[in-house]
C-alpha positions as CSV (number, residue, x, y, z in Angstrom):
1,X,12.4,13.1,-8.7
2,X,11.8,12.9,-4.9
3,X,8.4,14.1,-3.8
4,X,8.1,16.6,-1.0
5,X,5.6,16.7,1.9
6,X,1.9,17.1,1.0
7,X,0.5,20.5,0.6
8,X,-2.5,19.7,2.8
9,X,-2.2,18.5,6.4
10,X,-4.0,15.2,7.1
11,X,-6.2,15.8,10.2
12,X,-7.6,13.1,12.4
13,X,-11.4,12.6,12.1
14,X,-13.7,13.2,15.1
15,X,-14.0,10.5,17.7
16,X,-17.6,9.6,16.7
17,X,-16.7,9.5,13.1
18,X,-13.6,7.5,13.8
19,X,-15.6,4.9,15.7
20,X,-18.0,4.6,12.8
21,X,-15.2,4.3,10.2
22,X,-13.4,1.8,12.4
23,X,-16.5,-0.4,12.6
24,X,-16.4,-0.4,8.8
25,X,-12.7,-0.9,8.4
26,X,-12.3,-3.9,10.6
27,X,-14.7,-6.2,8.7
28,X,-13.4,-4.8,5.4
29,X,-9.9,-6.1,6.3
30,X,-10.9,-9.3,8.1
31,X,-13.7,-10.7,6.0
32,X,-12.6,-10.8,2.4
33,X,-12.9,-13.6,0.0
34,X,-10.1,-16.2,0.1
35,X,-8.9,-15.2,-3.4
36,X,-8.2,-11.6,-2.4
37,X,-4.8,-10.3,-3.4
38,X,-2.4,-9.9,-0.5
39,X,-1.0,-6.7,-1.7
40,X,-4.5,-5.3,-2.3
41,X,-5.4,-6.0,1.3
42,X,-2.2,-4.4,2.6
43,X,-2.8,-1.3,0.5
44,X,-6.2,-0.9,2.0
45,X,-4.7,-1.4,5.5
46,X,-2.3,1.5,5.0
47,X,-5.2,3.7,3.6
48,X,-7.3,2.9,6.7
49,X,-4.3,3.8,8.9
50,X,-4.0,7.2,7.3
51,X,-7.7,8.0,7.5
52,X,-8.3,6.8,11.0
53,X,-5.0,7.9,12.7
54,X,-4.4,11.2,10.9
55,X,-0.8,10.2,10.2
56,X,1.0,11.6,7.2
57,X,1.5,8.2,5.6
58,X,1.7,4.5,6.3
59,X,3.5,1.5,4.8
60,X,4.0,-2.2,5.4
61,X,7.3,-4.2,5.5
62,X,7.9,-7.9,5.9
63,X,10.7,-10.1,7.1
64,X,12.1,-12.6,4.6
65,X,13.6,-16.0,5.5
66,X,17.1,-14.4,5.6
67,X,15.9,-12.0,8.3
68,X,16.0,-9.0,5.9
69,X,13.3,-6.4,5.8
70,X,11.4,-6.0,2.5
71,X,9.1,-3.1,1.6
72,X,5.6,-4.1,0.5
73,X,3.0,-1.3,0.3
74,X,2.8,2.5,0.9
75,X,-0.1,4.9,1.2
76,X,1.6,7.4,-1.2
77,X,4.8,8.1,-3.1
78,X,6.6,9.9,-0.3
79,X,6.1,6.9,2.0
80,X,7.3,4.6,-0.8
81,X,10.5,6.5,-1.3
82,X,11.2,6.6,2.4
83,X,10.5,2.9,2.8
84,X,13.0,2.2,0.0
85,X,15.5,4.6,1.5
86,X,15.3,2.8,4.9
87,X,15.9,-0.5,3.3
88,X,18.8,0.8,1.1
89,X,20.4,2.3,4.3
90,X,19.4,-0.7,6.5
91,X,18.5,2.0,9.0
92,X,15.4,3.3,10.6
93,X,13.2,2.7,13.6
94,X,10.7,0.6,11.7
95,X,13.5,-1.7,10.5
96,X,14.3,-2.4,14.2
97,X,10.6,-2.9,14.9
98,X,10.2,-5.4,12.0
99,X,13.1,-7.5,13.3
100,X,11.9,-7.5,16.9
101,X,8.2,-7.9,16.1
102,X,7.2,-5.4,18.7
103,X,5.3,-2.1,18.9
104,X,7.5,0.9,18.2
105,X,6.3,3.8,20.3
106,X,6.5,7.2,18.6
107,X,10.1,8.3,17.9
108,X,10.8,12.0,17.2
109,X,13.3,12.5,14.4
110,X,14.2,16.0,15.4
111,X,15.8,17.1,18.7
112,X,18.1,15.6,21.3
113,X,16.4,12.1,21.6
114,X,18.0,8.8,20.5
115,X,16.1,8.6,17.2
116,X,18.2,11.1,15.2
117,X,21.5,9.9,16.8
118,X,20.8,6.2,16.1
119,X,19.5,6.6,12.5
120,X,21.3,9.8,11.2
121,X,21.1,9.1,7.5
122,X,17.4,8.0,7.5
123,X,16.6,10.9,9.7
124,X,17.9,13.4,7.2
125,X,15.9,11.9,4.4
126,X,12.7,11.7,6.5
127,X,13.0,15.3,7.6
128,X,13.5,16.4,4.1
129,X,10.2,14.8,3.2
130,X,8.4,16.5,6.0
131,X,8.3,13.4,8.4
132,X,9.0,14.4,12.0
133,X,8.0,11.2,13.8
134,X,7.7,7.5,13.2
135,X,5.9,4.6,14.9
136,X,5.0,1.0,14.1
137,X,2.9,-2.0,15.1
138,X,3.4,-5.7,14.3
139,X,1.7,-7.4,11.4
140,X,0.8,-10.9,12.4
141,X,-1.0,-14.0,11.1
142,X,-1.9,-16.0,14.1
143,X,1.3,-16.6,16.0
144,X,3.5,-15.8,13.0
145,X,4.9,-12.3,12.9
146,X,5.2,-11.2,9.3
147,X,6.5,-7.7,9.6
148,X,5.3,-4.3,10.6
149,X,2.9,-1.5,9.7
150,X,4.9,1.7,9.7
151,X,3.3,5.1,10.6
152,X,4.9,8.3,9.5
153,X,3.8,11.6,11.1
154,X,4.1,15.2,10.2
155,X,4.4,16.0,13.9
156,X,7.2,14.9,16.3
157,X,4.9,13.4,18.9
158,X,3.3,11.0,16.4
159,X,0.3,8.7,17.2
160,X,-1.0,8.6,20.8
161,X,-1.1,5.4,22.8
162,X,-4.8,5.1,21.9
163,X,-3.9,5.6,18.2
164,X,-1.4,2.8,18.4
165,X,-4.0,0.5,20.0
166,X,-6.3,1.3,17.1
167,X,-3.5,0.7,14.6
168,X,-2.9,-2.7,16.2
169,X,-6.6,-3.6,15.9
170,X,-6.5,-2.8,12.2
171,X,-3.3,-4.7,11.7
172,X,-4.7,-7.7,13.5
173,X,-7.9,-7.5,11.4
174,X,-5.7,-7.9,8.3
175,X,-3.8,-10.6,10.0
176,X,-7.0,-12.5,10.8
177,X,-7.8,-12.7,7.1
178,X,-4.2,-13.9,6.4
179,X,-4.6,-16.5,9.1
180,X,-8.0,-17.6,7.8
181,X,-6.7,-17.9,4.3
182,X,-3.8,-20.0,5.7
183,X,-6.2,-22.3,7.4
184,X,-8.3,-22.7,4.3
185,X,-5.4,-23.5,2.1
186,X,-2.1,-24.9,3.4
187,X,-0.1,-24.4,6.6
188,X,2.8,-22.5,5.1
189,X,1.1,-20.7,2.2
190,X,0.6,-17.3,3.8
191,X,4.2,-16.7,4.9
192,X,5.3,-17.8,1.5
193,X,2.9,-15.6,-0.3
194,X,3.8,-12.5,1.8
195,X,7.5,-13.2,1.3
196,X,6.9,-13.4,-2.5
197,X,5.0,-10.1,-2.4
198,X,8.0,-7.9,-3.0
199,X,8.3,-9.4,-6.5
200,X,4.7,-8.5,-7.2
201,X,5.3,-5.0,-5.8
202,X,8.2,-4.5,-8.3
203,X,5.9,-5.4,-11.1
204,X,3.2,-3.0,-9.8
205,X,5.8,-0.2,-9.7
206,X,6.7,-1.0,-13.3
207,X,3.0,-0.9,-14.3
208,X,2.5,2.4,-12.6
209,X,5.4,3.9,-14.5
210,X,4.2,2.5,-17.9
211,X,0.6,3.8,-17.3
212,X,1.8,7.2,-16.1
213,X,4.1,7.7,-19.1
214,X,1.5,6.5,-21.6
215,X,-1.4,8.6,-20.2
216,X,0.6,11.6,-19.0
217,X,-0.6,11.2,-15.4
218,X,1.0,11.0,-12.0
219,X,2.1,7.6,-10.7
220,X,-0.3,8.0,-7.8
221,X,-3.2,8.4,-10.2
222,X,-2.0,5.5,-12.4
223,X,-2.0,3.3,-9.3
224,X,-5.5,4.4,-8.4
225,X,-6.6,3.5,-11.9
226,X,-4.9,0.1,-11.7
227,X,-6.6,-0.8,-8.4
228,X,-10.0,0.5,-9.6
229,X,-9.8,-1.5,-12.8
230,X,-8.7,-4.7,-11.1
231,X,-11.6,-4.5,-8.7
232,X,-14.1,-3.7,-11.3
233,X,-13.0,-6.7,-13.3
234,X,-12.5,-8.9,-10.3
235,X,-8.9,-9.4,-11.3
236,X,-5.9,-9.8,-9.1
237,X,-3.9,-6.6,-9.0
238,X,-0.6,-8.4,-9.6
239,X,-2.0,-10.1,-12.7
240,X,-3.2,-6.8,-14.2
241,X,0.1,-5.1,-13.3
242,X,2.0,-7.9,-15.1
243,X,0.0,-7.3,-18.3
244,X,0.4,-3.5,-18.2
245,X,4.1,-3.8,-17.4
246,X,4.4,-5.9,-20.6
247,X,2.7,-3.2,-22.6
248,X,-0.9,-4.5,-22.7
249,X,-3.0,-1.6,-21.3
250,X,-6.8,-2.2,-21.3
251,X,-8.7,0.7,-22.9
252,X,-10.7,1.2,-19.8
253,X,-7.6,2.3,-17.9
254,X,-7.3,5.3,-20.2
255,X,-10.7,6.6,-18.8
256,X,-10.4,9.1,-15.9
257,X,-11.7,7.9,-12.6
């Protein structure tokens, strides 16, 4: 069942608080251990985007070798569904941004502008979910553009120019870790790992469904439990998801957070 817009509006934090949180977020993204899970990093990146920019949701997409756009992570289920919609339709501003590797200034999805006219089917689905504006910034590892970080807003004007600069700082912090991991390992490993991430994402989605059905909880709560357990056990999120998807659910996952 398609989820609707959130009941509570996400409000941007104060400037002083945002500066403090940004100072914490940048090293959190850029200075992880080299065995950190790529998808875990990107989930944290989208969470930081929502907190610091006050957008409704955020997600990441990546270009594969065929030039197609694959969805990787989303801050919530509404965003996940819209990301999957945009890829199913091969339509949406963030698809264009991922292919060009450039910043997408805020696009209003309602009104006389080019956004609704150029992407009519995606626009209908986004408006139904309470998304009135979209924007994006590139996700890069060194000189290699991997894809984009997509920002979904509950207002038509979307992030400000200052917000987009901050979004790029956060995306570049994550990219710095990806670049460092690439240097420490092999030249082509990071693009390959990120391009393989959609397969891991599918397994994570399966694990979320298995856990939600077994425990009678929402898929968002099941994902929160998966991430918390993986971190507590210092286990890769993808490895844990594979076990759960196959029916092996650690007893600790049944304990409420």
